[in-house]
Structure formats: structure tokens, C-alpha cells
Residue, then its C-alpha position, 0 to 999 in steps of 0.5 A: m615220756t613213753d616207753p621205747a617198746e610202746h613207741r616201737a610197737r606204734l611205729e610197727a603198727r603204722n608201718a603195717a597199715m601203710r604197707e597194707n594201704v600200698a598193697g591195696l593201691l597196687a592191687d587197684l592199679n594192676r586191676r585198672t591197668s588190666e581193665l584199661a588194656d582190655a578197653q583199649g583193645r575194644v576201642a580199637a575195634v570200634t566203627g561208627s556208621a551212618t546212612s543218609p536219610d534217603g539211603l543214597v550215602r553210607a559212611v563208616v569211620n574208625p574210633a577217631g572218627v576218620l572216614t574209612e569207607l564211603t559208599f553211594a547207592p547205585t542211583a545216587f548220581t541220578r537222584s541227587t545233585p553234586e551239591k546235595l550229595a556233597r552235603q549228605v556225605v559230610a552230614t553222614a560222615q559226621a553222624a558216623a563219627g558221632s556214633a563212634r564217639d558215643q561207643v568209645e565213651a560208653l566203653l571207657a565210662p566204667l573206667q572213670g573214678g577210683t584212685d588215680l596214680s597221679s594223685l599218689v606219685e608226682g609225675a605219674p601218668s593219669f588214668a584220666d589222660l589215658l581214657r580220653p577218646p582218640a582225637a579225630t584228625t582232619p586234614p585242612p580243606a583243599a582250596p576249591r578248584h574251578a573248571a576254568e582253572d583245571d585246563d590240564d596244563d599243569f606245566g605252565g604251558v611248557f608242553g603245548g599249553r593254551r597260554 
């Protein structure tokens, strides 16, 4: 049988080790939380931009890849067709979104790894979930309109339409 004093000393040593471990985990959590807040601020300021190869289209997007600015060269409408220009707008906006995504991933990469709170406390949020880049929200494409359908008679002939 063991001596009660010896048993108590072992328990106190284990408790001290556990307290030290928890203190280290809390310090790591506080450091990572601070780093995450700093990274989130930098991510919010990210913009991606791209210019079409011929220089006719320039697109700027936010960190989620949502288009925030679109500019055309003064000669865009005389040097291109509407179909080609539309394809260039899409390709240039996608390139800008890729640029923003790469920047966001580069900002968040150093925060990967380390102890995750969710592995220590059941139900706690995971840093991995917080480090995912924002998802781009894309509205559903509008149905194409044809010139024959757009006769400015939006009221079903009530106001002198041609029907």
C-alpha cells in the first residue's frame, strides 16, 4: 500500500502539470485569436484586380471575389464586338477573383496548424472553420432578353402597346 503523503504529492504534481498544460494552451489560444483578428482585418482589405490581355477591360473584386469595379478602355466598343467584350469581362473578373483568393490564402496560411480549440473542448469552434476564405456569392444568371421581347411594353398593352 502507498503512503497517503506520497499519494497526495503525486496528485499535486499531476495537478500542477495539468495547470501548466492548460496555461500553455490558453496562452496559445490567446496568441492565435489575436493573430486571427489581425489576419481578418488584412483579409477584409484585399482586392483582386486583372486587366484583359488587350487592355480593353479591367476588373476589381473584393476578398470574396465579388466584382466591385469594372472599367473599359475608351476604345473598347470600337475595337471589339459585344460578344467578345462580354467574354473578356467574364474572364477578367474571374482572373481578378483568383488573384483575391490567392492573396487571402497567403494571408491565412501562417495561421494553419497548432492546437485547435475544438480538439480540446467539445462543441468549441475550430480555427480551421475561421480560416476558410470567404465564399463568393454569385447571383443566378438572368434569363437572356432578346430585342424582339423588349418592346418597352412592360404593362401588357395597357398604355398603348402594340398588341
